[in-house]
Wavefront OBJ file of the C-alpha trace (Angstrom):
o trace
v 88.883 123.324 111.211
v 88.314 121.586 107.828
v 90.878 120.847 105.366
v 92.424 124.044 104.299
v 93.937 125.412 100.982
v 97.233 123.907 101.888
v 95.879 120.442 102.245
v 94.167 120.776 98.886
v 97.374 121.878 97.009
v 99.365 118.959 98.496
v 96.497 116.470 97.774
v 96.388 117.866 94.379
v 100.089 117.089 93.785
v 99.924 113.865 95.648
v 97.042 112.699 93.620
v 98.871 113.524 90.202
v 101.934 111.689 91.499
v 100.114 108.444 92.532
v 98.059 108.525 89.315
v 101.136 108.823 87.020
v 102.910 106.201 89.211
v 100.095 103.561 88.905
v 99.795 104.258 85.230
v 103.476 103.752 84.340
v 104.446 101.230 86.691
v 108.383 101.793 86.554
v 109.420 105.423 86.037
v 112.670 105.851 84.114
v 114.641 108.738 82.626
v 117.027 108.877 79.855
v 118.414 112.434 79.351
v 116.037 113.757 76.718
v 115.412 116.527 74.311
v 112.024 117.651 75.454
v 111.904 121.428 74.678
v 108.826 121.672 76.937
v 110.465 120.823 80.272
v 111.751 123.801 82.108
v 115.171 124.052 83.696
v 115.122 122.558 87.275
v 117.927 124.604 89.011
v 115.824 127.865 88.965
v 112.877 126.349 91.084
v 115.248 124.423 93.201
v 117.215 127.549 94.335
v 114.269 128.531 96.496
v 114.731 125.527 98.635
v 117.154 125.260 101.500
v 119.953 122.606 100.775
v 120.392 119.239 102.254
v 117.031 117.426 101.912
v 117.369 113.774 101.499
v 114.224 113.517 99.358
v 113.328 115.829 96.484
v 110.251 115.725 94.138
v 109.826 117.748 90.847
v 106.571 117.981 88.849
v 106.395 120.073 85.712
v 102.836 120.195 85.072
v 103.223 122.525 82.192
v 105.336 120.188 80.427
v 103.089 117.164 81.203
v 99.988 119.080 79.970
v 101.553 120.051 76.751
v 102.902 116.540 75.980
v 101.556 114.552 73.206
v 101.549 111.512 75.482
v 99.147 113.383 77.850
v 97.036 114.541 74.933
v 96.380 110.915 74.024
v 94.536 110.264 77.314
v 90.966 109.005 76.672
v 89.318 111.047 79.311
v 90.020 114.721 78.535
v 87.605 116.084 81.330
v 88.756 117.829 84.279
v 90.476 116.026 87.237
v 88.038 115.843 89.955
v 89.048 116.228 93.344
v 86.412 115.442 95.953
v 87.190 118.328 98.454
v 84.720 120.895 99.127
v 87.266 123.400 100.611
v 89.184 123.096 97.358
v 86.004 124.011 95.454
v 85.564 126.823 97.735
v 89.244 128.057 97.091
v 88.592 127.769 93.234
v 85.400 129.772 93.464
v 86.893 132.419 95.794
v 90.316 132.883 93.934
v 89.787 131.595 90.237
v 92.916 129.319 90.825
v 92.795 125.827 89.367
v 95.845 123.618 89.824
v 95.126 121.714 86.621
v 95.393 124.832 84.518
v 97.265 127.467 86.606
v 99.875 125.325 88.417
v 103.129 125.041 86.298
v 105.863 123.619 88.285
v 106.286 122.095 91.830
v 109.310 120.970 93.994
v 108.973 119.285 97.239
v 111.796 118.736 99.738
v 111.420 116.402 102.712
v 113.501 115.576 105.632
v 113.297 112.721 107.993
v 112.022 113.400 111.586
v 112.656 111.511 114.921
v 109.833 109.101 115.716
v 106.481 110.653 116.646
v 107.379 113.876 115.000
v 106.057 115.235 111.765
v 108.325 115.242 108.706
v 109.866 118.523 107.697
v 108.299 119.419 104.272
v 108.779 122.449 102.196
v 106.840 122.829 98.808
v 107.721 125.601 96.238
v 105.126 126.216 93.382
v 105.271 128.320 90.233
v 102.051 129.355 88.524
v 99.413 132.055 88.022
v 98.076 133.362 91.185
v 95.707 136.156 91.911
v 97.488 137.520 94.944
v 94.769 139.885 96.261
v 92.167 137.183 95.943
v 94.312 134.610 97.687
v 95.154 137.028 100.514
v 91.397 137.688 100.945
v 90.678 134.028 101.002
v 93.573 133.300 103.410
v 92.388 135.914 105.831
v 88.941 134.254 105.838
v 90.306 130.751 106.521
v 93.441 131.310 108.490
v 95.138 134.111 110.173
v 97.984 136.640 108.918
v 101.476 136.676 110.590
v 104.598 138.503 109.725
v 107.931 136.576 109.554
v 111.239 137.248 108.019
v 109.871 140.427 106.605
v 107.113 138.763 104.790
v 103.270 138.324 105.062
v 102.810 134.610 106.205
v 99.283 132.946 106.100
v 98.804 130.274 108.834
v 96.328 127.407 108.324
v 95.312 124.334 110.293
v 96.400 121.337 108.283
v 93.839 118.815 109.226
v 93.577 116.370 112.035
v 97.411 115.306 112.047
v 99.123 117.861 109.993
v 99.321 120.585 112.541
v 99.769 124.137 111.273
v 101.096 125.093 107.793
v 102.621 128.221 106.572
v 102.122 129.960 103.153
v 103.965 132.843 101.851
v 104.499 134.443 98.446
v 108.090 134.626 97.239
v 107.014 136.741 94.142
v 103.781 137.273 92.183
v 104.128 133.970 90.412
v 105.875 131.699 93.236
v 104.661 130.672 96.640
v 106.343 128.551 99.412
v 104.413 126.174 101.626
v 106.198 125.107 104.902
v 104.964 122.572 107.274
v 104.658 124.059 110.661
v 103.850 127.616 111.993
v 107.046 129.296 110.823
v 108.725 129.774 107.561
v 112.240 129.823 109.117
v 113.065 126.451 107.615
v 112.805 127.999 104.045
v 115.868 130.230 104.996
v 117.820 127.646 106.885
v 121.680 128.004 106.514
v 123.390 124.868 105.106
v 124.906 122.447 107.587
v 128.455 121.656 106.660
v 129.841 122.093 103.055
v 127.083 123.746 101.037
v 128.230 121.998 97.938
v 127.870 118.596 99.622
v 124.344 118.299 98.660
v 123.676 114.712 97.320
v 120.213 114.822 96.182
v 120.403 118.313 94.546
v 123.490 117.089 92.701
v 121.600 114.167 91.361
v 118.688 116.549 90.458
v 121.164 118.680 88.358
v 121.916 115.661 86.098
v 118.175 115.285 85.373
v 117.719 118.720 83.820
v 114.933 118.285 81.059
v 112.865 115.751 83.033
v 109.223 116.674 83.382
v 108.870 114.811 86.718
v 111.323 113.026 89.165
v 111.653 111.539 92.713
v 115.104 111.353 94.369
v 115.467 109.843 97.774
v 118.006 108.417 100.165
v 116.937 104.911 101.107
v 116.579 104.549 104.688
v 118.288 101.577 106.573
v 116.604 98.224 106.345
v 115.791 96.873 109.775
v 117.673 93.577 110.817
v 114.343 91.643 111.286
v 113.461 91.748 107.585
v 115.664 88.699 106.932
v 113.855 86.553 109.403
v 112.251 84.468 106.707
v 115.303 82.217 105.797
v 118.151 82.299 103.331
v 116.302 83.664 100.305
v 114.879 86.448 102.523
v 118.254 87.308 103.980
v 119.809 87.668 100.496
v 116.985 89.783 99.352
v 117.379 91.921 102.478
v 121.113 92.152 101.934
v 120.549 93.508 98.427
v 117.989 96.028 99.728
v 120.570 97.273 102.193
v 123.115 97.800 99.372
v 120.951 100.272 97.571
v 121.727 103.860 98.989
v 119.723 106.170 96.567
v 116.702 105.780 94.267
v 116.158 108.066 91.376
v 112.731 107.822 89.732
v 111.974 110.142 86.662
v 110.087 110.753 83.467
v 110.284 112.804 80.273
v 107.681 113.147 77.466
v 109.394 112.098 73.988
v 106.979 112.684 71.075
v 103.946 110.464 71.501
v 105.496 108.374 74.215
v 106.840 108.807 77.665
v 110.356 107.858 78.485
v 110.749 106.665 82.105
v 113.224 105.107 84.476
v 114.010 103.792 87.938
v 117.695 103.893 88.932
v 119.193 102.359 92.226
v 122.791 103.224 93.384
v 124.348 100.433 95.416
v 127.293 100.294 97.782
v 129.410 98.588 95.200
v 129.443 97.080 91.567
v 129.242 93.612 93.105
v 125.823 94.395 94.768
v 124.620 96.170 91.606
v 125.304 93.066 89.440
v 123.442 90.826 91.973
v 120.357 93.396 91.860
v 120.382 93.438 88.202
v 120.186 89.569 88.219
v 117.444 89.528 90.741
v 115.394 92.141 88.628
v 115.810 89.850 85.564
v 114.628 86.883 87.518
v 111.554 88.828 88.720
v 110.882 89.763 84.930
v 111.074 86.150 84.056
v 108.698 85.187 86.766
v 106.127 88.125 85.768
v 106.151 87.016 82.138
v 105.418 83.382 83.197
v 102.647 84.560 85.242
v 101.040 86.614 82.406
v 101.295 83.454 80.234
v 99.410 81.230 82.572
v 95.830 80.342 81.264
v 94.263 81.589 84.534
v 95.836 85.040 84.124
v 94.908 85.174 80.316
v 91.214 84.263 81.299
v 90.932 86.856 83.977
v 92.504 89.813 82.051
v 91.238 92.081 79.435
v 93.119 91.142 76.287
v 94.432 94.710 75.383
v 95.590 94.982 79.091
v 97.320 91.703 78.977
v 99.080 92.628 75.678
v 100.327 95.912 77.081
v 101.751 94.249 80.124
v 103.526 91.864 78.164
v 104.945 94.578 76.012
v 106.136 96.479 79.105
v 107.913 93.383 80.598
v 109.548 92.584 77.357
v 110.832 95.972 76.484
v 112.040 97.104 79.820
v 115.786 97.504 79.632
v 117.658 96.588 82.754
v 121.263 97.654 82.822
v 124.079 97.915 85.157
v 127.126 100.218 85.289
v 129.491 100.359 88.292
v 127.232 100.718 91.283
v 124.194 101.857 89.425
v 121.232 99.601 88.209
v 118.683 101.190 85.920
v 115.305 100.068 84.446
v 114.672 101.879 81.260
v 111.383 101.909 79.608
v 109.423 103.703 76.759
v 105.728 103.908 77.525
v 103.222 104.329 74.573
v 99.721 105.832 74.767
v 98.388 102.326 74.709
v 98.971 102.517 78.647
v 95.888 104.712 79.009
v 93.848 101.797 78.073
v 94.929 99.463 80.837
v 91.534 99.613 82.581
v 89.729 97.060 80.488
v 87.004 94.949 82.289
v 88.150 91.633 83.695
v 86.682 88.433 82.238
v 84.547 86.275 84.268
v 86.345 83.065 85.654
v 85.233 79.724 83.868
l 1 2 3 4 5 6 7 8 9 10 11 12 13 14 15 16 17 18 19 20 21 22 23 24 25 26 27 28 29 30 31 32 33 34 35 36 37 38 39 40 41 42 43 44 45 46 47 48 49 50 51 52 53 54 55 56 57 58 59 60 61 62 63 64 65 66 67 68 69 70 71 72 73 74 75 76 77 78 79 80 81 82 83 84 85 86 87 88 89 90 91 92 93 94 95 96 97 98 99 100 101 102 103 104 105 106 107 108 109 110 111 112 113 114 115 116 117 118 119 120 121 122 123 124 125 126 127 128 129 130 131 132 133 134 135 136 137 138 139 140 141 142 143 144 145 146 147 148 149 150 151 152 153 154 155 156 157 158 159 160 161 162 163 164 165 166 167 168 169 170 171 172 173 174 175 176 177 178 179 180 181 182 183 184 185 186 187 188 189 190 191 192 193 194 195 196 197 198 199 200 201 202 203 204 205 206 207 208 209 210 211 212 213 214 215 216 217 218 219 220 221 222 223 224 225 226 227 228 229 230 231 232 233 234 235 236 237 238 239 240 241 242 243 244 245 246 247 248 249 250 251 252 253 254 255 256 257 258 259 260 261 262 263 264 265 266 267 268 269 270 271 272 273 274 275 276 277 278 279 280 281 282 283 284 285 286 287 288 289 290 291 292 293 294 295 296 297 298 299 300 301 302 303 304 305 306 307 308 309 310 311 312 313 314 315 316 317 318 319 320 321 322 323 324 325 326 327 328 329 330 331 332 333 334 335 336
């Protein structure tokens, strides 16, 4: 079977994440005052606890932000997927207009097994049309007292399950069963590190929180400097990546949580060193000759204005992005 509706939805979310990440370089969050961002805990309450990776995207807040309105290309986002086009024509749903908020929870899996992923999405859905479409493209099952639509997820994705939680909220579960959606917590239900960190980001329009997997021992095989870098990487336990529109700008951040304050101080020093190398690289005549002047100036501003701070075991990169970032795709100059 060709790519199904689930694949289209996940692809749309992934495409948006990648596009924003590439445009903004470092994503950072300072607890802001954006009235447009919706409260996170309500949507997260539909997820089972304990996921080491959480992603949140408030498409409604992003669409309404002045920063997004400054983008030069205001045409619709094109997704080259015929099945998605078929889904839109059959149901009238368009993620760019009708998808408001998405949360994604992901769990690590043993080698050669697919990751456990659950997606909860809020938006405007025509339930009857989506049911008709699902019956044509997949099959209907009944689980947990609910109608569940099963679809093939592509060459490697296996089967995916979709169910309505209410008229404006759907759940997508990797696999042929929605049982993971209702899984009971393991251990103390209050001990949910990722969700506890998410609660501190209420007001962010988008964020990613993930527990850093162990760094393999053979990473340090390149010598003393590589060993030092590998040691610093091993000290980072959690990464928090988030963004919030603030007026015409986007306030963004990347925060790492280390084992201890000493490791955090070393990591801050390493980031400042990388910033110095980056500015030196931008100042080289070869770089100036090969780069569009507007792009060069914007990158210089980003490197200069990035604020790298350390407090206890936390290291944070803070940055405010202006709408100029939308113009980073100028043509390269020919080499002399």
